[in-house]
One Martini backbone bead per residue (centre of mass of N, CA, C, O) as a GRO file, in nm:
protein
  506
    1MET     BB    1  -4.858  -2.238  -3.782
    2LYS     BB    2  -4.797  -2.005  -3.583
    3HIS     BB    3  -4.500  -1.983  -3.660
    4LYS     BB    4  -4.552  -1.886  -3.954
    5GLU     BB    5  -4.727  -1.641  -3.889
    6THR     BB    6  -4.511  -1.491  -3.732
    7HIS     BB    7  -4.312  -1.462  -3.972
    8VAL     BB    8  -4.500  -1.306  -4.156
    9LEU     BB    9  -4.545  -1.060  -3.970
   10ILE     BB   10  -4.249  -0.981  -3.947
   11PHE     BB   11  -4.210  -0.933  -4.247
   12ALA     BB   12  -4.420  -0.704  -4.261
   13VAL     BB   13  -4.275  -0.512  -4.068
   14PHE     BB   14  -4.011  -0.484  -4.220
   15ILE     BB   15  -4.125  -0.375  -4.490
   16ALA     BB   16  -4.264  -0.135  -4.369
   17GLY     BB   17  -4.008   0.009  -4.262
   18LEU     BB   18  -3.853   0.023  -4.527
   19CYS     BB   19  -4.068   0.183  -4.704
   20SER     BB   20  -4.126   0.432  -4.531
   21ILE     BB   21  -3.842   0.564  -4.564
   22ILE     BB   22  -3.821   0.563  -4.866
   23TYR     BB   23  -4.056   0.750  -4.927
   24GLU     BB   24  -3.947   0.993  -4.770
   25LEU     BB   25  -3.679   1.023  -4.931
   26LEU     BB   26  -3.802   1.054  -5.212
   27ILE     BB   27  -3.966   1.310  -5.173
   28ALA     BB   28  -3.736   1.490  -5.066
   29THR     BB   29  -3.540   1.454  -5.306
   30ALA     BB   30  -3.725   1.541  -5.540
   31SER     BB   31  -3.790   1.823  -5.425
   32SER     BB   32  -3.491   1.918  -5.426
   33TYR     BB   33  -3.441   1.894  -5.726
   34PHE     BB   34  -3.676   2.095  -5.821
   35LEU     BB   35  -3.648   2.338  -5.570
   36GLY     BB   36  -3.451   2.303  -5.367
   37ASP     BB   37  -3.384   2.352  -5.058
   38SER     BB   38  -3.334   2.089  -4.863
   39ILE     BB   39  -3.415   2.175  -4.582
   40LYS     BB   40  -3.710   2.245  -4.645
   41GLN     BB   41  -3.797   1.972  -4.778
   42PHE     BB   42  -3.722   1.784  -4.539
   43SER     BB   43  -3.887   1.926  -4.325
   44LEU     BB   44  -4.166   1.904  -4.456
   45THR     BB   45  -4.162   1.596  -4.486
   46ILE     BB   46  -4.113   1.510  -4.196
   47GLY     BB   47  -4.334   1.667  -4.056
   48SER     BB   48  -4.578   1.559  -4.223
   49TYR     BB   49  -4.521   1.258  -4.171
   50MET     BB   50  -4.542   1.247  -3.863
   51ALA     BB   51  -4.826   1.372  -3.841
   52ALA     BB   52  -4.964   1.155  -4.021
   53MET     BB   53  -4.891   0.912  -3.845
   54GLY     BB   54  -5.056   1.004  -3.606
   55ILE     BB   55  -5.322   0.993  -3.745
   56GLY     BB   56  -5.315   0.699  -3.824
   57SER     BB   57  -5.297   0.585  -3.539
   58TYR     BB   58  -5.567   0.702  -3.447
   59LEU     BB   59  -5.751   0.567  -3.676
   60SER     BB   60  -5.705   0.262  -3.595
   61ARG     BB   61  -5.939   0.247  -3.375
   62PHE     BB   62  -6.168   0.227  -3.619
   63VAL     BB   63  -6.065  -0.063  -3.670
   64GLY     BB   64  -6.202  -0.352  -3.674
   65ASP     BB   65  -6.168  -0.694  -3.584
   66ALA     BB   66  -6.335  -0.843  -3.801
   67LYS     BB   67  -6.157  -0.690  -4.055
   68LEU     BB   68  -5.849  -0.653  -4.011
   69LEU     BB   69  -5.695  -0.805  -4.235
   70ILE     BB   70  -5.848  -0.688  -4.478
   71ASN     BB   71  -5.783  -0.388  -4.419
   72PHE     BB   72  -5.483  -0.410  -4.422
   73ILE     BB   73  -5.456  -0.502  -4.718
   74ARG     BB   74  -5.589  -0.250  -4.836
   75PHE     BB   75  -5.384  -0.047  -4.737
   76GLU     BB   76  -5.142  -0.176  -4.887
   77LEU     BB   77  -5.246  -0.127  -5.171
   78VAL     BB   78  -5.253   0.176  -5.154
   79LEU     BB   79  -4.959   0.220  -5.063
   80GLY     BB   80  -4.816   0.082  -5.304
   81LEU     BB   81  -4.938   0.275  -5.515
   82LEU     BB   82  -4.864   0.554  -5.392
   83GLY     BB   83  -4.563   0.503  -5.336
   84GLY     BB   84  -4.477   0.405  -5.622
   85LEU     BB   85  -4.609   0.686  -5.758
   86SER     BB   86  -4.478   0.937  -5.625
   87VAL     BB   87  -4.260   1.033  -5.827
   88PRO     BB   88  -4.428   1.036  -6.092
   89LEU     BB   89  -4.626   1.251  -5.973
   90LEU     BB   90  -4.409   1.471  -5.939
   91TYR     BB   91  -4.335   1.493  -6.236
   92LEU     BB   92  -4.617   1.579  -6.326
   93ALA     BB   93  -4.645   1.831  -6.147
   94PHE     BB   94  -4.393   1.982  -6.268
   95ALA     BB   95  -4.474   1.968  -6.578
   96TYR     BB   96  -4.819   2.051  -6.546
   97THR     BB   97  -4.786   2.237  -6.287
   98GLU     BB   98  -4.803   2.495  -6.006
   99SER     BB   99  -4.828   2.256  -5.744
  100PHE     BB  100  -4.589   2.091  -5.624
  101GLN     BB  101  -4.576   2.141  -5.317
  102TRP     BB  102  -4.866   2.040  -5.260
  103VAL     BB  103  -4.835   1.757  -5.377
  104SER     BB  104  -4.608   1.671  -5.187
  105ILE     BB  105  -4.763   1.709  -4.920
  106GLY     BB  106  -5.006   1.530  -4.992
  107LEU     BB  107  -4.841   1.267  -5.028
  108THR     BB  108  -4.715   1.263  -4.748
  109ILE     BB  109  -4.981   1.245  -4.588
  110ALA     BB  110  -5.106   0.992  -4.716
  111ILE     BB  111  -4.870   0.801  -4.655
  112GLY     BB  112  -4.845   0.855  -4.351
  113ILE     BB  113  -5.121   0.748  -4.268
  114LEU     BB  114  -5.071   0.455  -4.370
  115ILE     BB  115  -4.824   0.407  -4.195
  116GLY     BB  116  -4.971   0.467  -3.919
  117LEU     BB  117  -5.156   0.203  -3.946
  118GLU     BB  118  -4.964  -0.043  -3.946
  119ILE     BB  119  -4.855  -0.096  -3.655
  120PRO     BB  120  -5.118  -0.123  -3.494
  121LEU     BB  121  -5.234  -0.355  -3.673
  122LEU     BB  122  -4.997  -0.553  -3.637
  123SER     BB  123  -5.013  -0.576  -3.333
  124ARG     BB  124  -5.300  -0.699  -3.333
  125LEU     BB  125  -5.224  -0.949  -3.509
  126MET     BB  126  -4.999  -1.044  -3.274
  127GLU     BB  127  -5.148  -1.101  -3.001
  128LYS     BB  128  -5.168  -1.423  -3.020
  129HIS     BB  129  -4.838  -1.461  -2.993
  130TYR     BB  130  -4.810  -1.221  -2.779
  131GLN     BB  131  -4.745  -1.027  -2.550
  132LEU     BB  132  -4.763  -0.695  -2.529
  133SER     BB  133  -4.462  -0.630  -2.462
  134PHE     BB  134  -4.342  -0.817  -2.681
  135ASN     BB  135  -4.499  -0.712  -2.923
  136ILE     BB  136  -4.398  -0.421  -2.933
  137SER     BB  137  -4.089  -0.485  -2.939
  138ASN     BB  138  -4.094  -0.651  -3.198
  139VAL     BB  139  -4.216  -0.451  -3.393
  140LEU     BB  140  -4.017  -0.211  -3.351
  141SER     BB  141  -3.744  -0.351  -3.403
  142VAL     BB  142  -3.811  -0.443  -3.697
  143ASP     BB  143  -3.888  -0.168  -3.805
  144TYR     BB  144  -3.610  -0.028  -3.742
  145LEU     BB  145  -3.441  -0.212  -3.917
  146GLY     BB  146  -3.570  -0.135  -4.183
  147ALA     BB  147  -3.496   0.163  -4.161
  148LEU     BB  148  -3.190   0.131  -4.152
  149ILE     BB  149  -3.150  -0.009  -4.425
  150ALA     BB  150  -3.277   0.220  -4.594
  151THR     BB  151  -3.059   0.443  -4.520
  152LEU     BB  152  -2.822   0.275  -4.651
  153ILE     BB  153  -2.929   0.203  -4.954
  154PHE     BB  154  -3.018   0.466  -5.078
  155PRO     BB  155  -2.735   0.627  -5.137
  156PHE     BB  156  -2.547   0.357  -5.224
  157ILE     BB  157  -2.766   0.205  -5.428
  158LEU     BB  158  -3.036   0.323  -5.541
  159LEU     BB  159  -2.960   0.594  -5.669
  160PRO     BB  160  -2.728   0.495  -5.860
  161ALA     BB  161  -2.901   0.256  -6.000
  162PHE     BB  162  -3.210   0.402  -6.035
  163GLY     BB  163  -3.322   0.626  -5.893
  164THR     BB  164  -3.622   0.768  -5.803
  165PHE     BB  165  -3.826   0.653  -6.002
  166LYS     BB  166  -3.760   0.342  -5.979
  167THR     BB  167  -3.755   0.315  -5.673
  168SER     BB  168  -4.051   0.371  -5.626
  169LEU     BB  169  -4.165   0.133  -5.793
  170PHE     BB  170  -4.009  -0.096  -5.654
  171PHE     BB  171  -4.130  -0.037  -5.358
  172GLY     BB  172  -4.418  -0.086  -5.437
  173LEU     BB  173  -4.371  -0.388  -5.495
  174VAL     BB  174  -4.260  -0.460  -5.218
  175ASN     BB  175  -4.520  -0.375  -5.064
  176MET     BB  176  -4.699  -0.593  -5.205
  177SER     BB  177  -4.588  -0.843  -5.057
  178ILE     BB  178  -4.761  -0.822  -4.809
  179ALA     BB  179  -5.036  -0.892  -4.941
  180PHE     BB  180  -4.956  -1.167  -5.062
  181VAL     BB  181  -4.861  -1.316  -4.806
  182LEU     BB  182  -5.118  -1.282  -4.638
  183MET     BB  183  -5.309  -1.426  -4.843
  184LEU     BB  184  -5.165  -1.699  -4.836
  185PHE     BB  185  -5.137  -1.758  -4.510
  186PHE     BB  186  -5.457  -1.634  -4.460
  187SER     BB  187  -5.678  -1.766  -4.645
  188GLU     BB  188  -5.883  -1.904  -4.433
  189LYS     BB  189  -5.959  -1.603  -4.303
  190ILE     BB  190  -6.085  -1.544  -4.585
  191ALA     BB  191  -6.332  -1.464  -4.763
  192ILE     BB  192  -6.410  -1.536  -5.081
  193SER     BB  193  -6.521  -1.259  -5.165
  194HIS     BB  194  -6.272  -1.101  -5.067
  195LYS     BB  195  -6.046  -1.260  -5.203
  196LYS     BB  196  -6.101  -1.194  -5.498
  197ILE     BB  197  -6.081  -0.885  -5.480
  198LEU     BB  198  -5.792  -0.872  -5.367
  199TRP     BB  199  -5.652  -1.020  -5.606
  200ILE     BB  200  -5.736  -0.825  -5.828
  201TYR     BB  201  -5.611  -0.570  -5.704
  202SER     BB  202  -5.322  -0.676  -5.680
  203PHE     BB  203  -5.276  -0.725  -5.987
  204MET     BB  204  -5.339  -0.436  -6.076
  205VAL     BB  205  -5.120  -0.285  -5.919
  206THR     BB  206  -4.875  -0.456  -6.014
  207ALA     BB  207  -4.916  -0.397  -6.318
  208MET     BB  208  -4.887  -0.088  -6.297
  209LEU     BB  209  -4.604  -0.084  -6.173
  210GLY     BB  210  -4.461  -0.268  -6.379
  211ALA     BB  211  -4.524  -0.101  -6.636
  212THR     BB  212  -4.388   0.163  -6.539
  213PHE     BB  213  -4.110   0.039  -6.505
  214ILE     BB  214  -4.060  -0.063  -6.793
  215PHE     BB  215  -4.146   0.247  -6.908
  216SER     BB  216  -3.961   0.463  -6.759
  217ASN     BB  217  -3.772   0.576  -6.982
  218THR     BB  218  -4.000   0.693  -7.157
  219LEU     BB  219  -4.127   0.872  -6.939
  220LEU     BB  220  -3.878   1.038  -6.865
  221HIS     BB  221  -3.843   1.156  -7.148
  222HIS     BB  222  -4.120   1.293  -7.158
  223PHE     BB  223  -4.090   1.476  -6.913
  224SER     BB  224  -3.828   1.617  -7.000
  225ASP     BB  225  -3.946   1.750  -7.258
  226ASN     BB  226  -4.135   1.941  -7.067
  227LEU     BB  227  -3.886   2.080  -6.912
  228TYR     BB  228  -3.743   2.107  -7.193
  229ASP     BB  229  -3.704   2.273  -7.495
  230ASP     BB  230  -3.493   2.071  -7.581
  231ARG     BB  231  -3.306   1.822  -7.684
  232ILE     BB  232  -3.216   1.526  -7.534
  233VAL     BB  233  -2.870   1.384  -7.501
  234TYR     BB  234  -2.859   1.376  -7.173
  235ALA     BB  235  -2.920   1.153  -6.880
  236LYS     BB  236  -2.864   1.170  -6.513
  237GLU     BB  237  -2.876   1.007  -6.195
  238THR     BB  238  -2.733   1.092  -5.894
  239PRO     BB  239  -2.649   1.128  -5.563
  240TYR     BB  240  -2.637   1.460  -5.619
  241GLN     BB  241  -2.784   1.470  -5.915
  242LYS     BB  242  -2.936   1.605  -6.209
  243ILE     BB  243  -2.848   1.529  -6.545
  244VAL     BB  244  -2.873   1.760  -6.826
  245MET     BB  245  -2.861   1.749  -7.189
  246THR     BB  246  -2.893   1.991  -7.452
  247LYS     BB  247  -3.009   2.041  -7.810
  248HIS     BB  248  -2.996   2.329  -8.042
  249LYS     BB  249  -2.835   2.295  -8.285
  250SER     BB  250  -2.553   2.474  -8.151
  251ASP     BB  251  -2.696   2.445  -7.862
  252LEU     BB  252  -2.541   2.367  -7.565
  253ARG     BB  253  -2.682   2.227  -7.253
  254LEU     BB  254  -2.648   2.247  -6.895
  255PHE     BB  255  -2.813   2.062  -6.623
  256LEU     BB  256  -2.873   2.105  -6.268
  257ASN     BB  257  -3.159   2.049  -6.128
  258GLY     BB  258  -3.267   2.256  -6.371
  259ASN     BB  259  -3.003   2.424  -6.381
  260LEU     BB  260  -2.822   2.634  -6.552
  261GLN     BB  261  -2.470   2.623  -6.652
  262PHE     BB  262  -2.471   2.624  -6.979
  263SER     BB  263  -2.406   2.787  -7.295
  264SER     BB  264  -2.245   2.765  -7.597
  265LYS     BB  265  -2.309   3.065  -7.694
  266ASP     BB  266  -2.186   3.212  -7.389
  267GLU     BB  267  -1.966   3.076  -7.196
  268TYR     BB  268  -1.713   3.254  -7.260
  269ARG     BB  269  -1.798   3.498  -7.088
  270TYR     BB  270  -1.787   3.359  -6.817
  271HIS     BB  271  -1.499   3.216  -6.825
  272GLU     BB  272  -1.333   3.467  -6.883
  273SER     BB  273  -1.418   3.629  -6.634
  274LEU     BB  274  -1.327   3.416  -6.420
  275VAL     BB  275  -1.015   3.382  -6.521
  276HIS     BB  276  -0.870   3.644  -6.655
  277VAL     BB  277  -0.898   3.866  -6.443
  278PRO     BB  278  -0.725   3.733  -6.210
  279LEU     BB  279  -0.475   3.633  -6.385
  280ALA     BB  280  -0.385   3.931  -6.458
  281LEU     BB  281  -0.246   3.952  -6.152
  282VAL     BB  282  -0.059   3.705  -6.232
  283GLU     BB  283   0.270   3.616  -6.244
  284SER     BB  284   0.320   3.339  -6.378
  285PRO     BB  285   0.125   3.098  -6.349
  286LYS     BB  286   0.130   2.756  -6.212
  287ARG     BB  287  -0.075   2.699  -5.967
  288ILE     BB  288  -0.406   2.551  -5.989
  289LEU     BB  289  -0.732   2.586  -5.833
  290MET     BB  290  -1.043   2.406  -5.898
  291LEU     BB  291  -1.375   2.458  -5.787
  292GLY     BB  292  -1.525   2.294  -5.983
  293GLY     BB  293  -1.576   2.273  -6.320
  294GLY     BB  294  -1.629   1.971  -6.455
  295ASP     BB  295  -1.658   2.055  -6.769
  296GLY     BB  296  -1.370   2.217  -6.853
  297LEU     BB  297  -1.397   2.527  -6.931
  298GLY     BB  298  -1.206   2.667  -6.732
  299VAL     BB  299  -0.955   2.500  -6.801
  300ARG     BB  300  -0.931   2.592  -7.092
  301GLU     BB  301  -0.845   2.886  -7.009
  302VAL     BB  302  -0.597   2.824  -6.832
  303LEU     BB  303  -0.429   2.677  -7.071
  304LYS     BB  304  -0.342   2.955  -7.211
  305TYR     BB  305  -0.107   2.943  -7.004
  306PRO     BB  306   0.228   2.864  -7.038
  307SER     BB  307   0.308   2.857  -6.715
  308ILE     BB  308   0.156   2.614  -6.658
  309GLU     BB  309   0.188   2.315  -6.453
  310SER     BB  310  -0.088   2.301  -6.267
  311ILE     BB  311  -0.421   2.145  -6.234
  312THR     BB  312  -0.669   2.138  -5.983
  313LEU     BB  313  -0.966   1.942  -5.989
  314VAL     BB  314  -1.267   1.989  -5.788
  315ASP     BB  315  -1.529   1.743  -5.798
  316LEU     BB  316  -1.781   1.565  -5.664
  317ASP     BB  317  -1.896   1.451  -5.945
  318PRO     BB  318  -1.798   1.194  -6.154
  319ALA     BB  319  -2.016   1.231  -6.382
  320ILE     BB  320  -1.914   1.506  -6.487
  321THR     BB  321  -1.618   1.440  -6.559
  322GLN     BB  322  -1.686   1.203  -6.743
  323LEU     BB  323  -1.848   1.364  -6.943
  324ALA     BB  324  -1.609   1.570  -7.012
  325MET     BB  325  -1.418   1.300  -7.110
  326SER     BB  326  -1.648   1.160  -7.336
  327HIS     BB  327  -1.828   1.361  -7.466
  328PRO     BB  328  -1.824   1.498  -7.779
  329LEU     BB  329  -1.967   1.777  -7.725
  330ILE     BB  330  -1.780   1.864  -7.486
  331LEU     BB  331  -1.504   1.815  -7.611
  332ALA     BB  332  -1.541   2.039  -7.828
  333LEU     BB  333  -1.565   2.268  -7.606
  334ASN     BB  334  -1.308   2.189  -7.402
  335LYS     BB  335  -1.065   2.064  -7.559
  336GLU     BB  336  -0.978   1.827  -7.372
  337SER     BB  337  -0.873   1.942  -7.088
  338LEU     BB  338  -0.884   1.687  -6.884
  339ASP     BB  339  -0.648   1.532  -7.062
  340ASN     BB  340  -0.436   1.697  -6.962
  341PRO     BB  341  -0.130   1.640  -6.796
  342ARG     BB  342  -0.173   1.904  -6.599
  343VAL     BB  343  -0.439   1.755  -6.509
  344LYS     BB  344  -0.617   1.707  -6.195
  345VAL     BB  345  -0.868   1.482  -6.089
  346ILE     BB  346  -1.105   1.535  -5.811
  347ASN     BB  347  -1.348   1.347  -5.626
  348GLN     BB  348  -1.457   1.597  -5.405
  349ASP     BB  349  -1.510   1.775  -5.147
  350ALA     BB  350  -1.402   2.095  -5.105
  351PHE     BB  351  -1.374   2.111  -4.800
  352LYS     BB  352  -1.216   1.845  -4.760
  353PHE     BB  353  -0.978   1.922  -4.935
  354LEU     BB  354  -0.882   2.171  -4.774
  355LEU     BB  355  -0.828   2.016  -4.506
  356ASP     BB  356  -0.598   1.818  -4.653
  357ASN     BB  357  -0.434   2.029  -4.775
  358THR     BB  358  -0.067   2.140  -4.849
  359ILE     BB  359  -0.094   2.320  -5.097
  360GLN     BB  360   0.001   2.593  -5.285
  361PHE     BB  361  -0.153   2.864  -5.472
  362ASP     BB  362  -0.181   3.115  -5.719
  363ALA     BB  363  -0.481   3.008  -5.777
  364ILE     BB  364  -0.842   3.026  -5.691
  365ILE     BB  365  -1.115   2.867  -5.858
  366ILE     BB  366  -1.471   2.928  -5.833
  367ASP     BB  367  -1.722   2.687  -5.990
  368LEU     BB  368  -1.995   2.685  -5.838
  369PRO     BB  369  -2.289   2.650  -5.753
  370ASP     BB  370  -2.539   2.790  -5.633
  371PRO     BB  371  -2.670   2.882  -5.302
  372ASN     BB  372  -2.961   2.666  -5.290
  373ASN     BB  373  -2.824   2.515  -5.042
  374ALA     BB  374  -2.667   2.408  -4.761
  375SER     BB  375  -2.429   2.262  -4.893
  376LEU     BB  376  -2.343   2.513  -5.066
  377ALA     BB  377  -2.339   2.749  -4.859
  378ARG     BB  378  -2.070   2.651  -4.713
  379LEU     BB  379  -1.907   2.752  -4.990
  380TYR     BB  380  -1.993   3.072  -4.878
  381SER     BB  381  -1.817   3.101  -4.628
  382LYS     BB  382  -1.601   3.224  -4.406
  383GLU     BB  383  -1.456   2.953  -4.342
  384PHE     BB  384  -1.391   2.876  -4.637
  385TYR     BB  385  -1.212   3.130  -4.702
  386ARG     BB  386  -1.000   3.074  -4.484
  387LEU     BB  387  -0.892   2.818  -4.613
  388ILE     BB  388  -0.805   2.946  -4.878
  389ARG     BB  389  -0.605   3.154  -4.774
  390GLN     BB  390  -0.397   2.928  -4.666
  391GLN     BB  391  -0.365   2.822  -4.997
  392LEU     BB  392  -0.216   3.079  -5.067
  393THR     BB  393  -0.011   3.269  -5.183
  394GLN     BB  394   0.094   3.584  -5.123
  395LYS     BB  395   0.011   3.652  -5.447
  396GLY     BB  396  -0.252   3.536  -5.449
  397VAL     BB  397  -0.579   3.441  -5.603
  398LEU     BB  398  -0.927   3.490  -5.571
  399VAL     BB  399  -1.217   3.334  -5.733
  400THR     BB  400  -1.579   3.387  -5.768
  401GLN     BB  401  -1.872   3.300  -5.817
  402ALA     BB  402  -2.178   3.527  -5.719
  403THR     BB  403  -2.401   3.556  -5.878
  404SER     BB  404  -2.659   3.787  -5.910
  405PRO     BB  405  -2.673   4.137  -5.865
  406PHE     BB  406  -2.975   4.154  -5.960
  407PHE     BB  407  -3.147   3.896  -5.853
  408ALA     BB  408  -2.916   3.861  -5.593
  409ASN     BB  409  -2.797   4.107  -5.428
  410LYS     BB  410  -2.757   4.012  -5.127
  411ALA     BB  411  -2.593   3.759  -5.193
  412PHE     BB  412  -2.355   3.900  -5.328
  413TRP     BB  413  -2.276   4.085  -5.075
  414THR     BB  414  -2.238   3.845  -4.883
  415ILE     BB  415  -1.995   3.721  -5.024
  416PHE     BB  416  -1.818   3.967  -4.991
  417ALA     BB  417  -1.823   3.967  -4.678
  418SER     BB  418  -1.706   3.673  -4.644
  419ILE     BB  419  -1.436   3.723  -4.774
  420LYS     BB  420  -1.341   3.956  -4.591
  421ALA     BB  421  -1.379   3.764  -4.329
  422GLY     BB  422  -1.150   3.554  -4.462
  423ASP     BB  423  -0.866   3.721  -4.454
  424PHE     BB  424  -0.910   3.939  -4.672
  425GLY     BB  425  -0.790   4.251  -4.751
  426TYR     BB  426  -0.885   4.223  -5.065
  427ALA     BB  427  -1.181   4.321  -5.260
  428LEU     BB  428  -1.347   4.260  -5.588
  429PRO     BB  429  -1.614   4.346  -5.769
  430TYR     BB  430  -1.781   4.194  -6.061
  431HIS     BB  431  -1.929   4.209  -6.402
  432ALA     BB  432  -2.137   4.032  -6.648
  433ASN     BB  433  -2.277   3.968  -6.963
  434VAL     BB  434  -2.494   3.674  -6.977
  435PRO     BB  435  -2.757   3.597  -7.156
  436SER     BB  436  -2.846   3.323  -7.004
  437PHE     BB  437  -2.831   3.494  -6.708
  438GLY     BB  438  -2.724   3.777  -6.724
  439ASP     BB  439  -2.626   3.946  -6.466
  440TRP     BB  440  -2.294   3.864  -6.356
  441GLY     BB  441  -2.100   3.761  -6.070
  442PHE     BB  442  -1.784   3.858  -5.913
  443ILE     BB  443  -1.498   3.767  -5.689
  444MET     BB  444  -1.193   3.912  -5.588
  445ALA     BB  445  -0.892   3.814  -5.390
  446THR     BB  446  -0.637   3.944  -5.160
  447ALA     BB  447  -0.354   4.043  -4.954
  448ASN     BB  448  -0.331   4.272  -5.163
  449PRO     BB  449  -0.334   4.527  -5.341
  450ILE     BB  450  -0.544   4.635  -5.612
  451ASN     BB  451  -0.420   4.703  -5.944
  452LEU     BB  452  -0.586   4.767  -6.237
  453ASN     BB  453  -0.342   4.888  -6.408
  454LYS     BB  454  -0.195   4.582  -6.396
  455LEU     BB  455  -0.356   4.450  -6.599
  456THR     BB  456  -0.282   4.142  -6.797
  457LEU     BB  457  -0.420   4.064  -7.088
  458ILE     BB  458  -0.490   3.835  -7.288
  459GLU     BB  459  -0.552   3.772  -7.637
  460ASN     BB  460  -0.713   3.486  -7.612
  461THR     BB  461  -1.019   3.624  -7.684
  462GLN     BB  462  -1.374   3.687  -7.735
  463PHE     BB  463  -1.461   3.924  -7.512
  464LEU     BB  464  -1.221   4.040  -7.390
  465SER     BB  465  -1.100   4.359  -7.288
  466ASN     BB  466  -0.968   4.626  -7.148
  467SER     BB  467  -1.234   4.798  -7.160
  468VAL     BB  468  -1.422   4.580  -7.051
  469VAL     BB  469  -1.281   4.537  -6.775
  470ALA     BB  470  -1.313   4.830  -6.673
  471SER     BB  471  -1.637   4.809  -6.663
  472MET     BB  472  -1.685   4.565  -6.451
  473PHE     BB  473  -1.645   4.762  -6.175
  474THR     BB  474  -1.929   4.882  -6.241
  475PHE     BB  475  -2.217   5.000  -6.064
  476GLY     BB  476  -2.523   5.062  -6.024
  477LYS     BB  477  -2.728   5.215  -5.801
  478ASP     BB  478  -2.928   4.962  -5.768
  479LYS     BB  479  -2.637   4.764  -5.717
  480ALA     BB  480  -2.487   4.867  -5.496
  481PHE     BB  481  -2.336   4.864  -5.215
  482ILE     BB  482  -2.390   4.638  -4.928
  483GLU     BB  483  -2.399   4.616  -4.590
  484LEU     BB  484  -2.320   4.288  -4.470
  485PRO     BB  485  -2.320   4.000  -4.332
  486ALA     BB  486  -2.173   3.719  -4.290
  487SER     BB  487  -2.149   3.389  -4.390
  488THR     BB  488  -2.207   3.090  -4.209
  489LEU     BB  489  -2.230   2.778  -4.101
  490ASP     BB  490  -2.452   2.850  -3.881
  491HIS     BB  491  -2.536   3.118  -4.076
  492PRO     BB  492  -2.681   3.101  -4.397
  493LEU     BB  493  -2.742   3.390  -4.548
  494VAL     BB  494  -2.704   3.331  -4.853
  495LEU     BB  495  -2.949   3.145  -4.881
  496ILE     BB  496  -3.172   3.339  -4.796
  497HIS     BB  497  -3.109   3.560  -5.013
  498TYR     BB  498  -3.124   3.386  -5.266
  499LEU     BB  499  -3.417   3.277  -5.246
  500LYS     BB  500  -3.552   3.554  -5.226
  501GLY     BB  501  -3.445   3.684  -5.481
  502PHE     BB  502  -3.555   3.468  -5.696
  503SER     BB  503  -3.856   3.461  -5.604
  504GLU     BB  504  -3.922   3.761  -5.710
  505TRP     BB  505  -3.873   3.648  -6.030
  506ASP     BB  506  -4.082   3.397  -6.071
   0.00000   0.00000   0.00000
């Protein structure tokens, strides 16, 4: 019997370690999805979690031996419920309150305290089976094994298969298995009065988590309806981001992690400004590299040039390019550009692609999301632009979207400084009015002097004209050039300026 009890307790330790890391990753990931700035969110979550675990470990000394098993099961019931509902609660907080960050920290601390109680209490439950030194080593080694498995399956299996919402509920149910197994195998050691109450609570919590899991798709749709003004026509959570597409009458909109990427009402203004202004400097462009732009709208504009021989599109998330190649609403907008035989789609990190690439291009067009987290900020660094410079032909041109010179003025001019520091001899900032975004900025750069008088604009445009292009290079006094240091991999100044800039307008 003691042998079985030992295995049961080791099972409990393993599940505890597995769930503890999963809850931590879920809260940090969901917070990053909603608020951006992944470094800040993971730091806050990890710091709060570790501190709360310390508090929980300290509080465990006040749990008496008389009802040690019963109290441990009670804690597991609360942990299973709170951990399982952690992400749904975060969705509720984001949709219906203005206190998402505090709710996230509060959940982290509450779950962390309960996690901190687990190991000391389990160690005490195992005292009768092992000496103290073996007891602690067995508990910690199994707990760490569970944590290791959690960190491996979370990004590669759980997020792609379930997303954060369902993963949270699923592991709440997994956590509940500790309570059920302990009540079954230690039934004789629990008084009948306590046993009945524990079983009732266990089934209630399991039923609540199970019902929420079953109706999770309906709940997610309801929450999303409160986050977005228009009808949702597509939604998917990938290992990289949350993709949502909405439609109101003729207006199709794409959101990544809640941030608008385009509106079909005015996207042509953005994409024409991004593509045609720099390509007007290139005589008969042949080979084009586009980093980002997996929706195919930028590629649609590049294909208007008859001299184009090849376009290499590099976008990290295969779900985006697949959406752009299959969904009828986007296909109608991008004119099936990604299915063109001259277009090659590569799903890879842009930095990694540049490190491996050996081909030179006539133009490199960067249509990446704004630098609102550390992973994206590195793609606006001096080192990144140096890699790009090496892969342009002598007369080649770089262009990047550079966020709003109005809302994030310092971030815009930091990108300009980073490009100049990236071995580009000449760089020119310009901007355009895109109603969905406001005043939006771009920067193009070459190794040679840029003569705006030699811009040869194609005729097939909806927004741009020669007079419009000429006006795009003029900035008002309030948003004129600021001399700032370059952003680097080690010191991502663009991220700091971007977050501060937009926070002032929230």
